[in-house]
C-alpha positions as CSV (number, residue, x, y, z in Angstrom):
1,X,8.3,19.7,-1.6
2,X,4.6,20.9,-3.0
3,X,6.1,22.0,-6.3
4,X,7.9,18.6,-6.6
5,X,4.9,16.7,-5.8
6,X,2.9,18.5,-8.3
7,X,5.4,17.7,-11.2
8,X,5.3,14.1,-9.9
9,X,1.4,13.7,-10.2
10,X,1.6,15.9,-13.5
11,X,4.6,13.6,-15.2
12,X,2.5,10.4,-15.9
13,X,-0.3,12.4,-17.5
14,X,2.2,14.5,-19.7
15,X,4.2,11.1,-20.6
16,X,1.0,9.3,-21.6
17,X,-0.4,12.3,-23.5
18,X,3.1,12.7,-25.5
19,X,3.8,9.1,-25.9
20,X,6.6,8.8,-23.5
21,X,7.8,6.4,-21.1
22,X,5.9,7.0,-17.8
23,X,8.5,4.8,-16.0
24,X,11.4,7.4,-16.7
25,X,12.0,11.0,-17.3
26,X,14.7,13.2,-18.7
27,X,13.3,16.1,-17.4
28,X,14.9,16.1,-14.0
29,X,18.6,15.2,-13.2
30,X,19.5,16.0,-16.6
31,X,21.2,14.2,-18.4
32,X,20.9,11.1,-16.2
33,X,17.1,11.2,-15.8
34,X,15.1,9.8,-13.0
35,X,13.6,6.6,-12.3
36,X,9.8,7.4,-11.8
37,X,8.5,3.9,-10.8
38,X,9.4,4.4,-7.0
39,X,8.2,8.1,-7.0
40,X,4.6,8.0,-6.6
41,X,3.9,6.9,-10.1
42,X,0.7,5.0,-9.2
43,X,-0.8,8.2,-7.8
44,X,0.0,10.2,-10.9
45,X,-1.4,7.2,-13.2
46,X,-4.5,7.0,-11.1
47,X,-4.9,10.8,-11.5
48,X,-3.9,11.2,-15.1
49,X,-7.8,11.6,-16.1
50,X,-8.3,14.3,-13.6
51,X,-4.9,15.8,-14.4
52,X,-5.8,16.1,-18.2
53,X,-9.0,17.7,-17.3
54,X,-8.3,19.9,-14.4
55,X,-4.5,20.1,-13.9
56,X,-2.2,18.7,-10.9
57,X,-3.5,20.9,-8.4
58,X,-7.1,19.5,-8.6
59,X,-5.5,15.9,-8.6
60,X,-3.5,16.4,-5.5
61,X,-6.7,17.8,-3.8
62,X,-8.6,14.6,-4.9
63,X,-5.8,12.6,-3.5
64,X,-5.9,14.6,-0.3
65,X,-9.6,14.4,0.0
66,X,-10.0,10.6,-0.5
67,X,-6.6,9.4,1.5
68,X,-8.0,9.6,4.9
69,X,-11.3,7.9,4.4
70,X,-10.0,5.1,2.2
71,X,-7.3,4.4,4.7
72,X,-9.7,4.4,7.4
73,X,-12.2,2.3,5.7
74,X,-9.5,-0.4,5.0
75,X,-8.6,-0.5,8.7
76,X,-12.4,-0.8,9.6
77,X,-12.5,-3.8,7.3
78,X,-9.4,-5.4,8.8
79,X,-10.6,-4.9,12.5
80,X,-14.0,-6.4,11.8
81,X,-12.4,-9.2,10.2
82,X,-11.1,-10.0,13.6
83,X,-14.6,-10.0,15.1
84,X,-14.0,-6.7,16.9
85,X,-17.1,-4.6,18.2
86,X,-18.1,-2.4,15.2
87,X,-17.9,0.7,17.4
88,X,-14.4,-0.2,18.4
89,X,-13.5,-0.9,14.8
90,X,-14.9,2.2,13.7
91,X,-12.8,4.1,16.2
92,X,-9.7,2.3,15.2
93,X,-10.3,2.9,11.6
94,X,-10.8,6.6,12.1
95,X,-7.5,6.8,14.3
96,X,-5.8,5.2,11.5
97,X,-6.9,7.1,8.5
98,X,-7.3,10.3,10.3
99,X,-4.0,10.0,12.3
100,X,-1.5,12.9,12.7
101,X,1.0,10.9,10.5
102,X,-1.5,10.8,7.6
103,X,-2.7,14.5,8.1
104,X,0.3,16.1,8.5
105,X,1.9,14.1,5.8
106,X,-1.2,15.3,3.5
107,X,-0.5,19.1,4.8
108,X,3.2,18.9,3.7
109,X,2.3,17.6,0.1
110,X,3.5,13.9,1.0
111,X,0.6,12.0,-0.7
112,X,2.8,9.2,-0.7
113,X,2.7,9.0,3.2
114,X,-1.1,9.8,3.5
115,X,-2.7,7.1,1.4
116,X,-2.1,4.0,3.7
117,X,-5.2,2.1,2.4
118,X,-3.1,-0.9,0.9
119,X,-1.4,-1.4,4.4
120,X,-4.4,-3.1,6.2
121,X,-5.5,-5.0,3.2
122,X,-2.1,-6.6,2.9
123,X,-2.4,-7.5,6.7
124,X,-5.5,-9.0,5.9
125,X,-4.2,-11.1,3.3
126,X,-1.4,-12.3,5.7
127,X,-3.9,-13.0,8.3
128,X,-5.8,-15.2,5.9
129,X,-2.7,-17.3,4.8
130,X,-1.3,-17.7,8.1
131,X,-4.1,-18.0,10.6
132,X,-7.8,-18.2,9.1
133,X,-6.9,-20.3,6.1
134,X,-10.4,-20.6,4.9
135,X,-9.8,-19.4,1.1
136,X,-7.4,-20.3,-1.5
137,X,-3.9,-19.6,-0.6
138,X,-2.8,-19.0,-4.2
139,X,-5.6,-16.5,-5.0
140,X,-5.0,-14.7,-1.5
141,X,-1.3,-14.6,-2.3
142,X,-2.2,-13.4,-5.7
143,X,-4.0,-10.4,-4.2
144,X,-1.3,-9.7,-1.6
145,X,1.3,-9.6,-4.3
146,X,-1.0,-7.2,-6.3
147,X,-1.8,-4.8,-3.2
148,X,2.3,-4.9,-2.5
149,X,3.0,-3.7,-6.1
150,X,0.3,-1.0,-5.8
151,X,2.0,0.1,-2.4
152,X,5.3,0.1,-4.1
153,X,4.1,2.5,-6.8
154,X,2.5,4.7,-4.1
155,X,5.4,4.8,-1.6
156,X,8.4,2.6,-1.2
157,X,9.1,4.2,1.8
158,X,5.9,2.9,3.4
159,X,6.4,-0.4,1.8
160,X,9.9,-0.9,3.7
161,X,8.2,0.0,6.8
162,X,5.5,-2.5,6.4
163,X,8.1,-5.4,5.3
164,X,10.0,-4.6,8.5
165,X,7.1,-4.5,10.8
166,X,5.8,-7.7,9.1
167,X,9.1,-9.6,9.6
168,X,9.1,-8.7,13.1
169,X,5.7,-9.7,13.7
170,X,6.0,-12.9,11.8
171,X,9.3,-13.8,14.1
172,X,7.2,-12.9,17.3
173,X,4.6,-15.2,16.1
174,X,6.9,-18.1,15.5
175,X,8.8,-17.7,18.8
176,X,5.2,-17.8,20.5
177,X,4.1,-20.8,18.7
178,X,7.4,-22.4,19.2
179,X,7.3,-21.6,23.0
180,X,3.7,-22.5,23.8
181,X,3.5,-25.3,21.1
182,X,-0.3,-24.8,20.9
183,X,-0.2,-24.6,17.1
184,X,1.9,-27.1,15.1
185,X,4.2,-24.5,12.9
186,X,5.0,-26.6,9.9
187,X,1.4,-27.2,8.6
188,X,0.8,-23.5,8.8
189,X,3.9,-22.6,6.9
190,X,3.1,-25.6,4.2
191,X,-0.5,-24.3,4.0
192,X,0.6,-20.8,3.5
193,X,3.9,-21.3,1.3
194,X,2.0,-21.6,-2.0
195,X,0.2,-18.0,-1.4
196,X,3.7,-16.5,-0.2
197,X,5.1,-17.6,-3.3
198,X,2.5,-16.6,-5.5
199,X,2.3,-13.2,-3.8
200,X,5.9,-13.0,-4.1
201,X,5.8,-13.8,-7.9
202,X,3.0,-11.2,-8.6
203,X,4.7,-8.4,-6.6
204,X,8.0,-9.3,-8.6
205,X,6.4,-8.9,-12.0
């Protein structure tokens, strides 16, 4: 896996420097080639300057170094937005960013599973659309769509897990609202609809 990961990280830098399409490569699975978009293309593109200067090993080291603190910081931000005690939010961020899932993934040369920073930010956007409703739903939706696109180019597998959990959580929330009838569900959906549409459009593009 380590050799393949280094190749995937190196490909965008190689493609850009040779005038090739970074989204597709004929260097693997000849003669059909391979679609590079769902193969951690975002990590390779972000690290292209480092790869040009120091090589793909240095790029992978930078990704491994930055992934845990960035993921932890994103989770800390999400937890603090829920007005959680700062010490508890800090501990939650550390547990998320430096969890066994993250550290083992990075140790096994799977940086697409080790960088989880977009996940809490996407959840923060959903929280704003469905619960807080303090900002423009369209702009929150645009930000969420951009984050979904970023996660797609980092890890399709993690994005799929996020979608499954998000759908489950939304269904459970709708059941709770319908059962307790404390919050009218229709106004919440009407308010969130423009943001969800905008987010879906941005992510699709």
